[in-house]
C-alpha positions as a printed NumPy array, in Angstrom:
array([[  11.923,   91.839,  -98.601],
       [  13.836,   88.613,  -97.971],
       [  16.661,   87.654,  -95.637],
       [  18.027,   84.802,  -93.476],
       [  19.48 ,   84.986,  -89.982],
       [  20.746,   82.523,  -87.368],
       [  18.366,   81.998,  -84.445],
       [  21.045,   82.724,  -81.804],
       [  22.011,   86.022,  -83.451],
       [  18.357,   87.078,  -83.573],
       [  16.771,   85.833,  -80.353],
       [  18.381,   87.964,  -77.615],
       [  18.117,   91.352,  -79.362],
       [  14.613,   90.467,  -80.556],
       [  13.529,   89.635,  -76.995],
       [  15.021,   92.828,  -75.573],
       [  13.412,   95.052,  -78.208],
       [  10.037,   93.345,  -77.706],
       [  10.23 ,   94.406,  -74.047],
       [   9.351,   97.942,  -75.132],
       [   6.043,   96.722,  -76.567],
       [   3.002,   96.783,  -74.281],
       [   0.626,   93.816,  -74.549],
       [  -2.469,   96.037,  -74.544],
       [  -2.307,   98.912,  -76.981],
       [  -4.828,  101.469,  -78.157],
       [  -3.006,  101.574,  -81.506],
       [  -2.635,   98.109,  -83.143],
       [   0.697,   99.008,  -84.764],
       [   2.252,   99.563,  -81.297],
       [   1.884,   95.793,  -80.759],
       [   4.203,   95.282,  -83.725],
       [   7.936,   95.444,  -84.304],
       [   9.415,   97.423,  -87.183],
       [  11.829,   95.265,  -89.219],
       [  14.17 ,   96.883,  -91.761],
       [  16.505,   94.784,  -93.921],
       [  19.22 ,   96.651,  -95.799],
       [  22.326,   94.985,  -97.208],
       [  24.126,   93.06 ,  -94.457],
       [  22.191,   94.789,  -91.71 ],
       [  18.892,   94.036,  -89.977],
       [  17.337,   96.667,  -87.679],
       [  14.45 ,   95.767,  -85.33 ],
       [  12.57 ,   98.487,  -83.401],
       [   9.834,   98.413,  -80.766],
       [   8.119,  101.274,  -78.937],
       [   5.187,  102.238,  -76.722],
       [   5.7  ,  105.964,  -77.487],
       [   7.418,  106.423,  -74.116],
       [  10.339,  104.041,  -74.57 ],
       [  11.91 ,  102.964,  -77.864],
       [  14.429,  100.152,  -78.34 ],
       [  16.309,   99.316,  -81.526],
       [  18.706,   96.459,  -82.243],
       [  21.084,   96.2  ,  -85.199],
       [  21.97 ,   92.645,  -86.23 ],
       [  24.696,   91.77 ,  -88.739],
       [  23.551,   89.304,  -91.403],
       [  26.024,   86.673,  -92.606],
       [  24.779,   87.192,  -96.153],
       [  23.279,   90.352,  -97.598],
       [  19.485,   90.437,  -97.736],
       [  18.148,   89.017, -100.994],
       [  15.68 ,   91.903, -101.087],
       [  15.839,   95.059,  -98.977],
       [  12.637,   96.332,  -97.415],
       [  10.69 ,   97.142,  -94.271],
       [   7.513,   95.915,  -92.588],
       [   5.941,   95.573,  -89.107],
       [   4.927,   92.223,  -87.57 ],
       [   3.311,   91.18 ,  -84.241],
       [   6.016,   91.346,  -81.568],
       [   4.928,   88.605,  -79.151],
       [   4.099,   86.092,  -81.849],
       [   7.457,   86.56 ,  -83.581],
       [   9.347,   86.223,  -80.281],
       [   7.419,   83.075,  -79.327],
       [   8.042,   81.513,  -82.739],
       [  11.795,   82.171,  -82.558],
       [  11.983,   80.854,  -78.978],
       [  10.257,   77.618,  -79.944],
       [  12.497,   76.856,  -82.931],
       [  15.534,   74.544,  -82.452],
       [  18.846,   75.959,  -81.234],
       [  21.295,   77.229,  -83.878],
       [  18.791,   76.866,  -86.712],
       [  18.617,   79.355,  -89.589],
       [  15.452,   81.419,  -89.94 ],
       [  14.355,   82.88 ,  -93.272],
       [  11.983,   85.827,  -93.453],
       [  10.105,   87.021,  -96.527],
       [   7.008,   88.924,  -97.637],
       [   4.382,   87.114,  -99.678],
       [   1.115,   88.771, -100.683],
       [   1.282,   91.255,  -97.824],
       [   2.003,   88.601,  -95.162],
       [   5.287,   87.88 ,  -93.387],
       [   6.458,   84.309,  -93.89 ],
       [   8.889,   82.839,  -91.34 ],
       [  10.533,   79.518,  -92.262],
       [  12.993,   77.182,  -90.586],
       [  13.504,   73.601,  -91.733],
       [  10.035,   72.115,  -92.186],
       [   8.377,   74.838,  -90.099],
       [   6.481,   77.649,  -91.792],
       [   4.552,   80.506,  -90.16 ],
       [   2.526,   83.247,  -91.797],
       [   2.038,   86.485,  -89.842],
       [  -0.199,   89.48 ,  -90.446],
       [   1.612,   92.759,  -91.146],
       [   1.038,   96.509,  -91.021],
       [   2.855,   99.09 ,  -93.182],
       [   6.227,  100.312,  -91.932],
       [   5.299,  103.859,  -92.946],
       [   2.674,  103.909,  -90.162],
       [   5.135,  102.925,  -87.427],
       [   5.601,  105.822,  -84.953],
       [   8.796,  106.815,  -83.194],
       [   9.543,  108.593,  -79.931],
       [   9.954,  112.306,  -80.575],
       [  13.585,  113.174,  -79.906],
       [  15.143,  116.565,  -79.276],
       [  18.771,  117.617,  -79.578],
       [  21.071,  116.19 ,  -76.896],
       [  22.628,  118.88 ,  -74.724],
       [  25.396,  116.755,  -73.193],
       [  26.405,  113.148,  -72.524],
       [  27.852,  111.085,  -69.673],
       [  29.756,  107.789,  -69.777],
       [  29.571,  105.189,  -67.001],
       [  30.717,  101.614,  -66.515],
       [  27.89 ,   99.175,  -67.312],
       [  28.485,   97.012,  -64.246],
       [  28.496,   99.995,  -61.895],
       [  25.429,  101.452,  -63.601],
       [  23.489,   98.179,  -63.274],
       [  24.365,   98.056,  -59.569],
       [  23.291,  101.695,  -59.107],
       [  19.848,  100.95 ,  -60.539],
       [  19.564,   97.684,  -58.598],
       [  20.244,   99.492,  -55.309],
       [  17.512,  102.09 ,  -55.833],
       [  14.846,  100.907,  -58.306],
       [  12.762,   99.001,  -55.737],
       [  11.841,  102.302,  -54.05 ],
       [  10.167,  103.77 ,  -57.143],
       [   6.405,  104.283,  -56.9  ],
       [   4.249,  102.201,  -59.246],
       [   0.976,  104.037,  -59.883],
       [   1.192,  107.127,  -57.709],
       [  -0.915,  110.146,  -58.687],
       [   2.295,  112.118,  -58.11 ],
       [   3.519,  110.963,  -61.506],
       [   7.073,  112.221,  -60.912],
       [   7.471,  109.519,  -58.224],
       [   6.767,  106.781,  -60.815],
       [  10.343,  107.018,  -61.986],
       [  13.911,  107.64 ,  -60.866],
       [  15.785,  110.905,  -60.43 ],
       [  19.227,  111.002,  -62.013],
       [  21.434,  113.799,  -60.75 ],
       [  24.74 ,  114.585,  -62.446],
       [  27.265,  116.794,  -60.717],
       [  31.036,  116.854,  -61.132],
       [  32.202,  113.262,  -61.505],
       [  29.143,  111.667,  -59.81 ],
       [  25.894,  110.184,  -61.069],
       [  23.363,  109.932,  -58.261],
       [  20.138,  107.907,  -58.45 ],
       [  17.223,  108.718,  -56.137],
       [  13.908,  106.854,  -55.873],
       [  10.992,  107.212,  -53.46 ],
       [   7.354,  106.2  ,  -53.184],
       [   6.651,  108.61 ,  -50.33 ],
       [   7.176,  105.951,  -47.632],
       [  10.806,  105.061,  -48.28 ],
       [  13.755,  106.664,  -50.015],
       [  16.805,  105.14 ,  -51.72 ],
       [  19.902,  107.12 ,  -52.711],
       [  23.069,  105.777,  -54.342],
       [  25.849,  107.153,  -56.508],
       [  28.652,  106.008,  -58.81 ],
       [  31.582,  107.707,  -60.525],
       [  31.381,  108.984,  -64.106],
       [  34.164,  108.216,  -66.572],
       [  34.517,  111.941,  -67.334],
       [  33.604,  114.882,  -65.126],
       [  30.51 ,  116.91 ,  -66.003],
       [  31.225,  120.591,  -66.515],
       [  28.817,  123.259,  -65.313],
       [  25.882,  123.217,  -62.9  ],
       [  24.161,  120.211,  -61.35 ],
       [  21.735,  118.539,  -63.777],
       [  18.608,  116.573,  -62.818],
       [  16.412,  114.275,  -64.943],
       [  13.47 ,  112.029,  -64.052],
       [  13.487,  108.757,  -66.014],
       [  10.13 ,  106.895,  -66.119],
       [   9.846,  103.524,  -64.414],
       [   9.605,  101.557,  -67.66 ],
       [  12.638,  103.355,  -69.062],
       [  14.685,  102.35 ,  -66.007],
       [  13.584,   98.707,  -66.281],
       [  14.243,   98.393,  -70.023],
       [  17.604,  100.142,  -69.831],
       [  18.755,   97.672,  -67.178],
       [  18.207,   94.803,  -69.627],
       [  20.82 ,   96.277,  -71.977],
       [  23.589,   96.217,  -69.373],
       [  25.002,   92.791,  -70.224],
       [  28.733,   93.553,  -70.401],
       [  29.898,   94.549,  -66.901],
       [  33.284,   95.834,  -68.006],
       [  32.09 ,   97.871,  -71.002],
       [  31.148,  101.555,  -70.857],
       [  27.755,  102.955,  -71.801],
       [  27.244,  106.527,  -72.969],
       [  23.971,  108.286,  -72.193],
       [  22.959,  111.407,  -74.094],
       [  20.628,  113.847,  -72.351],
       [  18.196,  116.195,  -74.069],
       [  15.504,  118.482,  -72.724],
       [  12.789,  115.821,  -73.107],
       [  14.553,  112.524,  -73.669],
       [  17.595,  110.374,  -72.993],
       [  19.38 ,  108.096,  -75.438],
       [  21.808,  105.267,  -74.673],
       [  23.814,  103.199,  -77.156],
       [  25.604,   99.934,  -76.38 ],
       [  26.331,   96.551,  -77.965],
       [  24.38 ,   97.266,  -81.148],
       [  21.338,   98.402,  -79.121],
       [  19.855,  101.916,  -79.057],
       [  17.586,  102.937,  -76.174],
       [  15.485,  106.11 ,  -76.171],
       [  13.146,  107.206,  -73.394],
       [  11.055,  110.257,  -72.772],
       [  11.791,  112.064,  -69.517],
       [   9.136,  112.774,  -66.899],
       [   8.184,  116.446,  -66.947],
       [   7.926,  117.361,  -63.28 ],
       [   9.719,  118.542,  -60.162],
       [  11.212,  115.781,  -58.013],
       [  10.935,  116.363,  -54.226],
       [  13.942,  117.815,  -52.396],
       [  15.214,  114.476,  -51.123],
       [  17.889,  116.024,  -48.908],
       [  15.182,  117.589,  -46.706],
       [  13.808,  114.183,  -45.693],
       [  17.159,  112.696,  -44.659],
       [  16.937,  112.154,  -40.878],
       [  19.311,  114.343,  -38.927],
       [  20.413,  114.188,  -35.311],
       [  19.694,  110.498,  -34.768],
       [  21.268,  109.445,  -31.454],
       [  20.462,  105.733,  -31.465],
       [  22.969,  103.891,  -33.663],
       [  22.411,  100.174,  -34.123],
       [  24.868,   97.81 ,  -35.801],
       [  23.597,   94.362,  -36.792],
       [  24.591,   91.371,  -38.882],
       [  22.704,   91.982,  -42.115],
       [  21.848,   88.413,  -43.114],
       [  20.699,   87.493,  -39.591],
       [  18.443,   90.552,  -39.318],
       [  17.005,   90.   ,  -42.788],
       [  16.23 ,   86.351,  -42.015],
       [  14.446,   87.279,  -38.781],
       [  12.375,   89.917,  -40.578],
       [  11.511,   87.476,  -43.38 ],
       [  10.286,   84.882,  -40.883],
       [   8.245,   87.472,  -38.992],
       [   6.685,   88.679,  -42.245],
       [   4.987,   85.297,  -42.65 ],
       [   2.533,   86.16 ,  -39.859],
       [   2.256,   89.896,  -40.473],
       [  -0.952,   91.516,  -41.686],
       [  -1.065,   90.75 ,  -45.422],
       [  -2.424,   94.205,  -46.248],
       [  -0.432,   96.532,  -43.974],
       [   2.703,   94.374,  -43.434],
       [   3.402,   96.026,  -40.09 ],
       [   5.904,   94.735,  -37.516],
       [   6.796,   96.029,  -34.062],
       [  10.512,   96.798,  -33.764],
       [  11.701,   97.032,  -30.139],
       [  15.247,   98.199,  -29.484],
       [  16.983,   97.635,  -26.143],
       [  20.542,   97.085,  -24.873],
       [  22.217,   94.557,  -27.187],
       [  18.954,   93.298,  -28.631],
       [  16.242,   93.995,  -31.205],
       [  12.861,   92.369,  -30.706],
       [  10.637,   91.833,  -33.75 ],
       [   6.937,   91.103,  -33.321],
       [   4.26 ,   90.55 ,  -35.971],
       [   0.589,   89.605,  -35.771],
       [  -2.428,   89.4  ,  -38.038],
       [  -6.252,   89.463,  -37.855],
       [  -6.308,   85.683,  -37.258],
       [  -4.546,   86.433,  -33.933],
       [  -1.397,   84.618,  -35.009],
       [   1.895,   86.005,  -33.743],
       [   5.589,   85.857,  -34.512],
       [   8.404,   86.826,  -32.106],
       [  12.059,   87.096,  -33.041],
       [  15.12 ,   88.419,  -31.226],
       [  18.365,   89.482,  -32.908],
       [  21.593,   90.395,  -31.102],
       [  22.858,   93.848,  -32.098],
       [  25.508,   96.322,  -31.058],
       [  23.572,   99.028,  -29.187],
       [  23.744,  100.677,  -25.796],
       [  21.123,  103.254,  -24.86 ],
       [  17.482,  103.939,  -24.154],
       [  14.812,  101.509,  -25.253],
       [  12.576,  102.517,  -28.149],
       [   9.629,  100.85 ,  -29.864],
       [   8.743,  101.562,  -33.513],
       [   6.47 ,  100.224,  -36.218],
       [   7.731,   99.505,  -39.729],
       [   6.474,   97.988,  -42.945],
       [   8.456,   94.755,  -42.899],
       [   8.648,   94.551,  -46.697],
       [  10.427,   97.916,  -46.847],
       [  13.098,   96.79 ,  -44.383],
       [  13.608,   93.483,  -46.206],
       [  14.022,   95.322,  -49.531],
       [  16.647,   97.629,  -48.046],
       [  18.62 ,   94.802,  -46.451],
       [  18.518,   92.958,  -49.785],
       [  19.983,   95.988,  -51.579],
       [  22.824,   96.533,  -49.11 ],
       [  26.03 ,   94.61 ,  -49.778],
       [  28.164,   94.49 ,  -46.628],
       [  27.973,   91.903,  -43.842],
       [  27.118,   94.571,  -41.261],
       [  24.298,   97.107,  -41.458],
       [  23.912,  100.338,  -39.499],
       [  20.558,  101.837,  -38.511],
       [  20.334,  105.358,  -37.099],
       [  17.162,  106.148,  -35.127],
       [  15.823,  109.053,  -33.05 ],
       [  12.43 ,  108.125,  -31.601],
       [   9.296,  106.15 ,  -32.429],
       [   7.935,  108.9  ,  -34.709],
       [  11.086,  109.543,  -36.756],
       [  12.349,  107.831,  -39.903],
       [  15.167,  105.289,  -39.774],
       [  18.371,  105.854,  -41.744],
       [  19.864,  102.573,  -42.969],
       [  23.237,  102.043,  -44.654],
       [  26.114,   99.607,  -45.026],
       [  28.112,   99.132,  -41.862],
       [  31.52 ,   99.336,  -43.57 ],
       [  33.219,  102.26 ,  -45.287],
       [  31.102,  101.849,  -48.447],
       [  28.639,  104.675,  -47.867],
       [  27.689,  105.304,  -51.48 ],
       [  24.12 ,  104.153,  -50.77 ],
       [  21.71 ,  105.057,  -47.996],
       [  18.059,  104.409,  -47.312],
       [  15.295,  106.111,  -45.338],
       [  12.3  ,  104.131,  -44.072],
       [   9.374,  105.957,  -42.503],
       [   7.783,  104.488,  -39.347],
       [   4.165,  103.32 ,  -39.295],
       [   1.596,  103.348,  -36.542],
       [   0.496,   99.959,  -35.281]])
């Protein structure tokens, strides 16, 4: 096996594929990347058995010798990053070791056989959907922060994708907050509504592929996996086997206190108050009155923060507790200058959405007792 490739052609796809590799693995070969050289084509693959990423790179000159091998992912990435810009990198096998050369630099890496490299088990795709990459990246960005991280309810450690008609809806919740957003599909889906739960890591790694905002990306759905292909990259992820909660049941209904505020001003006030909130519970007191929202935070050191923000509201006063980080995350995900909050009472969740006509995203934040 022997080939040469330009550093710039190799580095980005190599870095993306290495993102699928976990640093701590029970199987040593899962810390490696599979490299296959064949003619004018180089294919690099990484996996953790849940997510698999492959990149195809065109070689300027055909490989001197075709072949395949696996090499340590992090070490190869770090070597390529540290080499000079625009240099050529040659790769060969010598006595069972991978030899990487560039100019006067030479590195020898341990290898494991390509035949032992596992792949994510894939089933037949039942249908596919095409979306715009820029819209898809924004959809994930507006919802991903609400995914749980290590919840025992494993189905919350991911994102629900719901396809119906010409819409793709993304839903994420950690049990304390809920994010819902949708975008249009290029082609309408025929048949019944379809739901899939994509694991957290799959969502994160897929986002890294969305580099061309104007280009489409096609996602194929199977019973146990999804597959996406774009820009010479192939992404495969297992799906979470579980039942996602009925998110429509937790949407607050009948809220009679509608507050309109300037988003950036409210976010700044919350961010300042967060400085003196309890580091563990992150609670703030949110007091709503005519034309004004009062924000109060304190901590065990008996330090306090008080903020007041002018809002558009006429009605009864109400006092609620919120996790300040949740509100800041929501206001960071919203895009318009104005934000609308719909409230009922101190024990009910708040519904938050953009204040303009763009209502393709909405957020629910549960109150907390202070």
